[in-house]
N, C-alpha and C positions, 0 to 999 in steps of 0.2 A: 323336453330332453330328459332321458333316463339318467338314473344315478351313475351308471357305468360310463355313459358318454361324458357326463360332467366331470367325473374323475379323470378321464383321458384328457379332456381339454385342459383341466387344471394342471395336470402333470406336464402336459406339453408346454404351456405358457410359463409355468414355473421353471422348467428346464431351459426354455429360451431366454428368459430374463437372467438366469444364473449364467448361461453361456455368454451373454453380452457383457455381464459384469466381469467375468474372467477374461474376456477378450480385451476390455479396457485395461484391466490390470496387467495383462501380458504386454500390451503396447507400452505401458509405462515402464515395465521392467526392462524391455528391450532398449528403450531410450536411455534409461539410467545406466544400464550395462555398457552401452556404446559410449556414453559420455565418460563414465568412470574409467573404462579400460584405455581410452585415448587421452584422458586428461590427468590421470593420477601420476604419470611419470614426469609431468611438467612441473608439478607443484613442489616447491621447496621454499625455504626462508627467503632466498633471493627473489623468487617469483612473487611472494606475498608482500615483501616490504621494500621493494625498489621500484623506481619509476621506469616506464618504457623508454627505449632508445633504439637507435638505428632503424627509424621508420616503423617502430613498434614490432620489429621482428626479433628483438632481444630485450632483456631487462624484465621488469615485473609489472604488476598491475596495482600497486598500493594506492596511487591517486584515485583510481576507479573504485577500489574498495572503500576508501575514505569518503568519496563523494556519494556513493550509494547509501552508506550508513547515515550520513548527514542529511541527505534529502529525504530518506525514509522517516527519520525521527522528526524532522521539521514538518513533513506532511502529516504525520500523526498528531503533532501538537496543534496544527492548524485545523485539522478535520474533526477532532474529537469534540471540542466545544460546540461547534455548529451542529454536528450530527446528533450528539446526545441531547442538546437543547430542542432540536426539531422532534426527536423521538419522544421526549417528555411531553411536549405540547400535543403531539398527535395521540399519545396514549392516555394522558391524564386530563387533558383539557378540551381538546377538539372533539373527541368522540367520533360520531358519525354524521356530523353536520356538513353543510355544503362546502365550507372552507376546508375542512379536513379531507373531504373526498377529492377536492381539487389538488391539495398538496400531495396526497398519496398518488394520484394519477401523474403528477409532475415528477415525483421521485421514480415511479416505474418507467416513465419515458426517459428520464436522465440515465437510468441504468442501461438502457438500450442504445445510447449514443455511441458511435464508434470512437475509439481513443484518439484517432488522428483529428477528429473534429474538436476534441478538447484541446489538442495542441494548437490548432489554428485560433480557437477562441482565446487561449492563454496569450498568444502573441497580440491579438487585436485588443483585448480588454486589459490585461495586466501590464504588458510591456508598453504598448502604444498609447492607450488611453490613461490608465492610472499612472504609470511610470513617467511618461512624457509630460502629463499634466502636473505631476509633482515637481518636475524639473522647472516647468514654466512658472508655477506659483512661487517656488523658492528662488527663482532667478539664478540658477546655477547651471554649469555645463552638464552635458549628458552624464547622468549618474544612475537615476532610477529607471530611466527610459531605455534600457538595454537589457538583453537577456541576462538572467541572474538566477542563482539558486532559489531565492525567495519566490520568484514568479513561477519557476518550475515546480516547486513544492506546492504553491497555491493551486496550480493546474491539476496536479495529482490529487490534492485534497478534494477538489470538485469531482474527480473521477471516482474516488472511493467513498464519497459521501453517501450514495444510496446503500452501499453495503453496511456502513456503520449505522445508518438510521434503521434499516430493517433488523439487524442483529440486536440493536439496543431495544427496539420495540418488542422483539421476542423475549429478551431478558426481562423487561419491565412487566410484560404480560404473564411471565412465569411466576411472579411474586404472588403469593396467596392473597385472595381477596379478604380473608379473615384478618390478616395483619393490618390491612388498611382500615377495616371496620373497627377493629379494636383501638387503633390510634384515634379515629374520629370519635369514638365513644368516650375517650379520655379528654376530649376537648381540643385536639390538635387541629390546626388549620390545614388547608389543602397542601400548601407549600411545605409545612412542617412534616406532613406525612410523606411527601415525595422525597424531601431531603434526608430525613432521619430514619425512615422505614423502608421505602421502596428502593432508593438508590444503593444503600449498603447491601441489600439482598441481591440486587441485580448487578453488582459491581463486577463479578467474575465474567458474566456474559458480555458486558459492555467492553471490558478490556480484551477479551478474546476476539470479538468482532473487529475491534480497532487494529489489533496487531496482525490478524489474519487477512488484512486487506491486500488487494492485488497490486497495489501501486509500486511495490519494490522492483518488479520485473518489467514494468511498462517502458517502452521506448518512444512510441509516437508522440505522447504528450510533451516530452522534454526535448524533442528534436530541435525546436526553434525557440524554446523559452529559457535556455540556460546551459545546455550541455555543450561541451567543447570536444572538438575532434582530437586534439593533442594538447594536454596541459600538464606537464610533469610536476609543476608546483602544486601545493595544496591551497584550497580556498580559505586561507586564514590570514589574520593580521594581528600584530602585537600591540597590546595596549601600552601607550607611552608611560614612562616612569616605572610602572610595575612590571613591565616586560612579560606579560601573560598572554600567550597565544589564544585567540578565540576564533570561532568560525565566522567567516565573512559572508553573510547571506546575499550581498550585492555583487559577489564575484561569480564567474563561471566555474564549472566543475567537470570532471570526468565521471562516467557512470558505467557500471559493468555491462548492462544490456546494450547500451549505445556503443560501448567499446567492442563488443562482439559483432554488432551490426557493421561497424566501420571496417573492422578487420576482414569480415567476410565479403564485403561489397566494394570497398574503396581502396583496399591495400594494393600496392604495386606488385606484390608477390604473395598471392593468396595461399599458395602451397606452403610457403615458408612460415606463414602465420597460423596455419591450421592447428598445430599442436597448442599454440597459445589460445586459440579459440576454444578448444576443448577444455583446457585448464581453466580459462575464465568462466566458461559455462558451469564447470564443476564447482567453482567457488561461489557463483551466484546461486546455484541450487543449494549448496551448504548453508549460505546465509539465509535463504528462504526457510530452510529446515530449522535453523536456529530460532528464527522469528516464530515459527509455528510451535516449536518446543517451549519457548518462553511463554507463549500464550497459554499453553496447556498447564505449565507450572503455575502461572498466575491464577488460572481458573481453579486449580485444585487448592491452592493456598487460601484464596478468598472464600471458597466454599467451606473449608474447614473453619475459618474464622467466623463466618456467618452462622454456622451451627453451634 
């Protein structure tokens, strides 16, 4: 192939890739414009801080916002220790041995499992096996063996585990080898190098991967593991004597994505709830944007500290 033909083919495929990128961006912009134009008129203080009423055709979505924030934070708390520990083992200890290859293949396969399968697994394993088993061992009425925020967050933690492991591996691998070698030369053990040298340098990438996980907008995994159709009260209980409200992980909850799904498919008057659907979608997008923004802020902050 002559130089001229190579230039033509290069320009053609470069322009094709650029067009596909702009097409994806245009689709995103159209969706955002549609949601914003139809949802911004619904959002006000009453919509954000009141419970739904009148068959969810009036009132607000505060219980759904509260439940979404709670389950996302609980999911991150449950997923980070397991994901970071697995990534540390794969990066620093396993290397390319047989066990490490098996674990990496399992993580890749886990990333391709449909989200509804995670939901069914959560019901069978967390609710029926672990929850009901704890009730039998403790000899108490049905308490752990029913859908709850704890089991929904555990299911979402499994869903986002591959994302956290891969992002943590990339953050650990980005740490310079010379830093490890310098620590070993000073007599540090393997764990001391990981704890005092590698993890502080990779902290920004680890936090970014954890916060940017896709669990906040998932609906299928929580359909059967703890989400409620209509629950205007908050999943909290008050500690006796001190009267301090805390989140109850064994209670059911409302969630924004599930709230949108219910209003769009199960409402008795879908047309009446359509403005609320757009408003709820806009709030969910805004919460996701805030999570992404917080991840970026954390990354910049810890990068400055590490320097």
